[in-house]
Steps between C-alpha positions, in 0.01 A plus 500: 500500500488252786242225465389360833402139547139448604411297802383158367212487749373841388537399136298183565232704678482753217466232231227323698322829556523622140414175324284320756745212519593285796871472586501151344358645177772768496767233545348301209549790257807501273776722639510706180129581536542601866793726406289662228206552736728654763652735240151608391386560858815701573450712189136562592610604849766730354254662261252543781758705688585708193142563389277538805152363456236770514148381439402851395787555256351300214143470386401244241174557321332213319224597264297305248613534139 
């Protein structure tokens, strides 16, 4: 499987958007943490494509004990 390289500007935008960080705050994070966050976001995106969100598909009922 071919893994494409993400555009660094788009990656910066996504991290700022997801975590509420400024670009300087993203740059201050350890590289290993950024790599982990990117992997998590990519997996969430992949799962979102595999399992479409349907607000009506699941109903959660909360009742008092």
